[in-house]
Backbone as CSV, one residue per row, in Angstrom:
resi,resn,N_x,N_y,N_z,CA_x,CA_y,CA_z,C_x,C_y,C_z
1,MET,131.210,152.673,51.749,131.029,153.429,52.990,130.900,154.908,52.633
2,THR,129.951,155.571,53.226,129.729,156.998,53.008,130.723,157.796,53.846
3,GLU,131.289,158.828,53.239,132.253,159.675,53.935,131.586,160.985,54.341
4,ILE,131.801,161.387,55.586,131.324,162.676,56.084,132.548,163.483,56.506
5,LEU,132.688,164.654,55.904,133.790,165.532,56.262,133.495,166.169,57.610
6,ILE,134.523,166.263,58.453,134.350,166.842,59.791,135.486,167.821,60.053
7,ALA,135.131,168.983,60.572,136.121,170.010,60.914,136.148,170.171,62.426
8,ARG,137.346,170.064,62.977,137.535,170.275,64.421,137.724,171.779,64.644
9,LEU,136.847,172.382,65.424,136.954,173.800,65.728,137.953,174.002,66.867
10,PRO,138.468,175.214,67.031,139.524,175.431,68.033,139.179,174.950,69.440
11,HIS,137.931,175.049,69.859,137.566,174.652,71.224,137.318,173.145,71.357
12,ALA,137.616,172.375,70.302,137.469,170.913,70.369,138.798,170.200,70.571
13,VAL,139.857,170.945,70.789,141.173,170.331,70.985,141.089,169.311,72.118
14,GLY,141.559,168.107,71.851,141.584,167.051,72.855,140.319,166.226,72.928
15,LEU,139.266,166.613,72.218,138.024,165.839,72.242,138.045,164.759,71.163
16,PRO,137.410,163.625,71.436,137.376,162.562,70.427,136.411,162.909,69.297
17,LEU,136.702,162.387,68.118,135.746,162.470,67.013,134.530,161.624,67.377
18,PRO,133.365,161.892,66.785,132.224,160.997,67.012,132.650,159.556,66.714
19,ALA,132.277,158.632,67.592,132.744,157.245,67.468,131.674,156.274,67.930
20,LEU,131.711,155.086,67.332,130.810,154.012,67.749,131.288,153.441,69.079
21,GLY,130.346,153.202,69.989,130.691,152.620,71.280,130.985,151.135,71.197
22,THR,130.328,150.457,70.253,130.541,149.023,70.016,130.467,148.785,68.515
23,PRO,130.988,147.657,68.028,130.939,147.392,66.588,129.514,147.355,66.011
24,GLY,128.518,146.999,66.810,127.153,146.910,66.314,126.316,148.152,66.569
25,ALA,126.914,149.201,67.133,126.169,150.420,67.452,125.708,151.131,66.180
26,ALA,124.529,151.726,66.225,124.003,152.506,65.105,124.405,153.974,65.225
27,GLY,124.577,154.446,66.463,124.860,155.857,66.693,126.300,156.105,67.088
28,TYR,126.833,157.228,66.623,128.182,157.671,66.956,128.095,158.603,68.163
29,ASP,128.783,158.268,69.241,128.741,159.086,70.449,129.355,160.456,70.192
30,ILE,128.694,161.475,70.724,129.151,162.859,70.590,129.437,163.400,71.985
31,ALA,130.607,164.021,72.136,131.018,164.583,73.416,130.743,166.082,73.466
32,SER,130.550,166.585,74.663,130.368,168.015,74.865,131.721,168.720,74.890
33,ALA,131.792,169.874,74.254,133.019,170.670,74.264,133.033,171.659,75.426
34,GLU,131.984,171.631,76.240,131.912,172.571,77.355,131.226,171.936,78.549
35,ALA,131.485,172.498,79.689,130.824,172.064,80.921,129.633,172.972,81.173
36,GLY,128.677,172.454,81.901,127.517,173.268,82.245,126.579,172.514,83.155
37,ARG,125.767,173.253,83.843,124.805,172.676,84.785,123.410,172.823,84.203
38,LEU,122.623,171.757,84.323,121.222,171.765,83.902,120.356,171.533,85.130
39,GLY,119.583,172.525,85.506,118.651,172.351,86.601,117.437,171.563,86.145
40,PRO,116.614,171.090,87.065,115.394,170.380,86.688,114.544,171.233,85.733
41,LEU,114.095,170.607,84.661,113.278,171.210,83.603,113.995,172.292,82.802
42,GLU,115.284,172.462,83.019,116.063,173.447,82.259,116.546,172.815,80.957
43,ARG,116.650,173.629,79.911,117.197,173.176,78.639,118.191,174.217,78.131
44,ARG,119.207,173.732,77.415,120.204,174.628,76.827,121.002,173.900,75.771
45,LEU,121.681,174.683,74.948,122.556,174.132,73.914,123.949,173.899,74.484
46,PHE,124.552,172.797,74.060,125.938,172.493,74.398,126.729,172.389,73.103
47,ARG,127.856,173.042,73.059,128.730,173.026,71.882,129.477,171.701,71.816
48,THR,129.755,171.249,70.589,130.518,170.014,70.401,131.929,170.270,69.900
49,GLY,132.156,171.435,69.297,133.476,171.731,68.756,133.702,171.172,67.367
50,PHE,132.671,170.671,66.717,132.798,170.091,65.387,131.736,170.634,64.445
51,ALA,132.098,170.738,63.181,131.155,171.016,62.102,131.324,169.888,61.091
52,ILE,130.238,169.503,60.433,130.298,168.398,59.476,129.666,168.815,58.152
53,ALA,130.045,168.111,57.101,129.460,168.280,55.770,128.735,166.979,55.435
54,VAL,127.439,166.968,55.649,126.620,165.793,55.369,126.399,165.724,53.860
55,PRO,126.649,164.586,53.224,126.465,164.491,51.770,125.001,164.668,51.362
56,ASP,124.788,165.175,50.140,123.430,165.261,49.597,122.791,163.885,49.632
57,GLY,121.512,163.839,49.945,120.798,162.568,50.017,120.861,161.921,51.391
58,PHE,121.494,162.595,52.349,121.612,162.074,53.710,121.228,163.166,54.705
59,GLU,120.983,162.755,55.924,120.827,163.648,57.070,121.544,162.992,58.228
60,CYS,121.850,163.766,59.238,122.328,163.203,60.499,121.254,163.487,61.533
61,GLN,120.904,162.466,62.287,119.921,162.599,63.357,120.673,162.590,64.681
62,ILE,120.335,163.546,65.532,120.924,163.611,66.863,119.896,163.024,67.822
63,ARG,120.318,162.030,68.573,119.417,161.296,69.477,119.976,161.270,70.889
64,PRO,119.088,161.058,71.870,119.551,160.987,73.264,120.376,159.723,73.515
65,ARG,121.129,159.750,74.586,121.828,158.559,75.063,120.931,157.903,76.111
66,SER,120.658,156.634,75.934,119.688,155.954,76.793,120.110,155.936,78.258
67,GLY,121.390,155.802,78.549,121.849,155.775,79.939,121.604,157.094,80.647
68,LEU,121.859,158.212,79.963,121.597,159.525,80.572,120.103,159.727,80.795
69,ALA,119.298,159.249,79.846,117.844,159.395,79.981,117.323,158.559,81.147
70,LEU,117.773,157.315,81.253,117.293,156.425,82.307,117.754,156.863,83.692
71,ARG,119.044,157.144,83.830,119.597,157.429,85.154,119.367,158.859,85.646
72,HIS,119.288,159.819,84.693,119.247,161.225,85.110,118.102,162.039,84.502
73,GLY,117.368,161.472,83.556,116.297,162.226,82.906,116.812,163.231,81.885
74,ILE,118.038,163.032,81.400,118.632,163.949,80.426,118.303,163.436,79.026
75,THR,117.645,164.284,78.238,117.238,163.885,76.898,117.283,165.093,75.974
76,LEU,116.812,164.929,74.762,116.733,166.016,73.793,115.275,166.416,73.631
77,PRO,114.970,167.708,73.714,113.571,168.117,73.592,113.034,168.010,72.165
78,ASN,113.902,167.912,71.187,113.483,167.821,69.791,114.088,166.577,69.132
79,THR,113.819,165.442,69.705,114.461,164.236,69.229,113.619,163.489,68.207
80,PRO,114.190,162.962,67.137,115.577,163.225,66.758,115.722,164.594,66.102
81,ALA,116.785,165.278,66.454,117.109,166.540,65.792,117.750,166.206,64.446
82,THR,117.528,167.034,63.458,118.046,166.783,62.118,119.145,167.768,61.758
83,ILE,120.262,167.242,61.264,121.327,168.063,60.684,121.202,167.877,59.179
84,ASP,120.824,168.946,58.474,120.614,168.889,57.028,121.935,168.894,56.271
85,SER,121.884,168.444,55.014,123.100,168.343,54.206,123.682,169.701,53.829
86,ASP,122.927,170.773,53.931,123.467,172.085,53.567,123.887,172.921,54.781
87,TYR,123.833,172.355,55.993,124.254,173.076,57.206,125.751,172.880,57.414
88,ARG,126.457,173.964,57.671,127.904,173.882,57.876,128.363,174.479,59.199
89,GLY,127.445,174.808,60.070,127.821,175.382,61.358,128.203,174.305,62.360
90,GLU,128.563,174.757,63.548,128.938,173.839,64.621,127.749,172.977,65.040
91,LEU,128.014,171.702,65.298,126.989,170.832,65.865,126.724,171.296,67.293
92,MET,125.465,171.548,67.572,125.050,171.967,68.906,124.015,170.961,69.386
93,ILE,124.124,170.553,70.634,123.218,169.565,71.202,122.319,170.250,72.223
94,MET,121.015,170.205,71.978,120.054,170.788,72.911,119.646,169.714,73.906
95,LEU,119.987,169.910,75.158,119.626,168.970,76.216,118.558,169.565,77.116
96,VAL,117.760,168.693,77.706,116.780,169.091,78.707,116.887,168.122,79.874
97,ASN,116.739,168.639,81.070,116.791,167.825,82.278,115.355,167.583,82.745
98,LEU,114.854,166.382,82.521,113.516,166.018,82.989,113.553,165.375,84.363
99,GLY,114.736,165.328,84.955,114.900,164.755,86.288,114.557,165.763,87.375
100,VAL,114.685,165.324,88.618,114.356,166.177,89.765,115.599,166.783,90.414
101,GLU,116.778,166.359,89.983,118.039,166.871,90.531,118.812,167.616,89.440
102,PRO,119.610,168.622,89.825,120.487,169.270,88.847,121.458,168.239,88.261
103,PHE,121.894,168.481,87.030,122.813,167.564,86.355,123.998,168.354,85.819
104,GLU,125.195,167.840,86.063,126.419,168.490,85.604,126.923,167.820,84.331
105,VAL,127.026,168.590,83.272,127.668,168.133,82.041,129.122,168.559,82.140
106,THR,130.033,167.630,81.872,131.453,167.949,81.909,132.010,167.930,80.492
107,ARG,133.084,168.677,80.282,133.746,168.680,78.971,134.225,167.262,78.677
108,GLY,133.914,166.772,77.484,134.305,165.427,77.079,133.266,164.368,77.389
109,MET,132.218,164.718,78.147,131.148,163.764,78.457,130.361,163.446,77.180
110,ARG,130.063,162.177,76.989,129.220,161.769,75.861,127.777,162.168,76.172
111,ILE,127.220,163.072,75.364,125.908,163.635,75.685,124.817,163.287,74.681
112,ALA,125.189,162.762,73.531,124.193,162.434,72.508,124.816,161.442,71.542
113,GLN,124.007,160.982,70.604,124.535,160.124,69.552,124.036,160.608,68.201
114,LEU,124.849,160.387,67.185,124.568,160.832,65.829,124.325,159.608,64.960
115,VAL,123.191,159.586,64.270,122.848,158.498,63.359,122.738,159.082,61.959
116,VAL,123.412,158.478,61.005,123.364,158.911,59.606,122.246,158.154,58.905
117,ALA,121.393,158.883,58.179,120.255,158.250,57.506,120.088,158.815,56.100
118,ARG,119.668,157.945,55.191,119.337,158.391,53.831,118.046,159.194,53.868
119,VAL,117.946,160.148,52.975,116.739,160.958,52.834,116.175,160.704,51.443
120,GLU,114.946,160.284,51.400,114.271,160.020,50.128,113.551,161.287,49.678
121,ARG,113.798,161.711,48.448,113.088,162.850,47.874,111.767,162.350,47.305
122,VAL,110.697,163.097,47.530,109.373,162.701,47.058,108.711,163.880,46.355
123,ALA,107.660,163.589,45.623,106.824,164.618,45.011,105.420,164.450,45.578
124,PHE,104.836,165.525,46.048,103.470,165.469,46.560,102.504,165.719,45.398
125,ARG,101.451,164.925,45.341,100.427,165.075,44.302,99.090,165.262,44.989
126,THR,98.423,166.334,44.682,97.120,166.634,45.268,96.050,165.753,44.635
127,VAL,95.218,165.148,45.508,94.086,164.330,45.048,92.850,164.741,45.830
128,ASP,91.689,164.393,45.314,90.437,164.702,46.007,90.147,163.707,47.117
129,GLU,90.637,162.466,46.959,90.349,161.418,47.927,91.526,160.450,47.975
130,LEU,91.840,159.975,49.183,92.930,159.012,49.357,92.399,157.592,49.221
131,PRO,93.256,156.636,48.839,92.819,155.236,48.768,92.420,154.736,50.162
132,ALA,91.425,153.893,50.240,90.940,153.355,51.509,91.895,152.303,52.061
133,THR,91.942,152.205,53.411,92.679,151.143,54.100,91.796,150.599,55.214
134,ALA,92.179,149.472,55.784,91.408,148.900,56.889,91.417,149.834,58.098
135,ARG,92.502,150.525,58.329,92.604,151.440,59.474,91.831,152.737,59.238
136,GLY,91.871,153.207,58.030,91.181,154.457,57.725,91.818,155.626,58.426
137,ALA,90.994,156.478,59.034,91.491,157.699,59.690,91.724,157.502,61.187
138,GLY,91.755,156.247,61.654,91.984,155.981,63.082,93.305,156.572,63.527
139,GLY,93.269,157.332,64.602,94.460,158.047,65.061,95.134,157.396,66.237
140,PHE,95.632,158.206,67.150,96.433,157.760,68.289,95.743,156.645,69.050
141,GLY,96.431,155.523,69.187,95.921,154.408,69.965,94.887,153.556,69.242
142,SER,94.572,153.883,68.000,93.493,153.164,67.321,93.876,151.736,66.935
143,THR,95.165,151.436,66.846,95.558,150.071,66.452,95.716,149.143,67.643
144,GLY,95.610,149.641,68.851,95.802,148.820,70.051,94.531,148.238,70.611
145,ARG,93.429,148.339,69.911,92.146,147.852,70.430,91.952,146.390,70.149
C-alpha cells in the first residue's frame, strides 16, 4: 500500500481525513474547511485544511462528486485537477456552479474526491512521420460512424 503523508492545518480542526465512502470506492472524499455560496456560473476555490506529500511517481487527481453534479450542477472547471508530487501547499478545490440556483457549501461538506494515480515518465522522440493506423488523423467523433 502506498503511503501519503498528510498535514492537518489549523483551520481543519474537527474535519475528517480524506476517506473512502465504500470499500470499493476509487476516490477519497474531501470535505470543505469553509462555508461559501456559489451563484449560478460562479467559480471559486474552497480550502480543505490539509496539505499532502504525494510520493514521486504518483499524482493525486481531484474529481467532482457525481451527486453534487447531478443534483445541483456543482463540478470542477478543470477536472481532473492534478496535485503534483512536489506540491506541498494546502489542497484547494475549485468549484463551479453550472446550475440555475445558488448553492451553499457548508464546512465539512464533501465537495470533491481524490484519486491517487501512478505517473509514467516518458521520453519524446522527434520523427518525420508517425506509423499509420486504421483511424489515421480522424478527430472528434470520427470513431462513431
